[in-house]
C-alpha positions as CSV (number, residue, x, y, z in Angstrom):
1,M,76.1,11.1,20.6
2,K,74.1,8.3,19.0
3,R,75.8,4.9,18.8
4,K,75.4,2.6,15.9
5,P,73.4,-0.5,16.8
6,D,75.7,-3.4,17.7
7,L,76.1,-6.3,15.3
8,L,74.6,-8.5,18.0
9,W,71.3,-6.6,18.1
10,I,71.1,-6.7,14.3
11,L,71.6,-10.4,14.3
12,V,69.0,-10.8,17.1
13,I,66.4,-8.8,15.1
14,V,67.1,-10.7,11.8
15,F,66.9,-14.0,13.6
16,G,63.7,-13.1,15.3
17,L,62.1,-12.0,12.1
18,G,63.2,-15.2,10.5
19,V,61.6,-17.3,13.2
20,V,58.3,-15.4,13.0
21,T,58.3,-15.6,9.2
22,T,59.0,-19.3,9.2
23,G,56.3,-20.0,11.7
24,Y,53.8,-18.0,9.7
25,A,54.7,-19.7,6.5
26,Q,54.5,-23.2,8.1
27,S,51.1,-22.4,9.5
28,L,49.8,-21.4,6.1
29,W,51.4,-24.4,4.4
30,A,49.8,-26.8,7.0
31,N,46.4,-25.3,6.3
32,K,46.8,-25.8,2.6
33,T,47.9,-29.4,2.7
34,N,44.4,-30.6,3.5
35,A,42.9,-29.0,0.4
36,P,44.1,-30.7,-2.8
37,P,43.0,-34.4,-3.3
38,Q,44.9,-34.5,-6.6
39,V,48.2,-34.8,-4.9
40,T,47.4,-38.1,-3.3
41,Q,46.0,-39.4,-6.6
42,Q,49.3,-38.6,-8.4
43,I,51.3,-40.4,-5.8
44,Q,49.3,-43.6,-5.9
45,P,50.4,-45.0,-9.3
46,F,54.0,-45.2,-8.2
47,K,53.2,-47.9,-5.7
48,R,54.3,-51.4,-6.6
């Protein structure tokens, strides 16, 4: 007889996928923050 996977294992797998996905998205985001110089130019006029 095959058992259904426990809820604990399902949560472990979902949490692990979340950690991997978050790390991958942050690495992509960190690589793209160096590219646009327009963002810094838009922030500067708000200084007093």
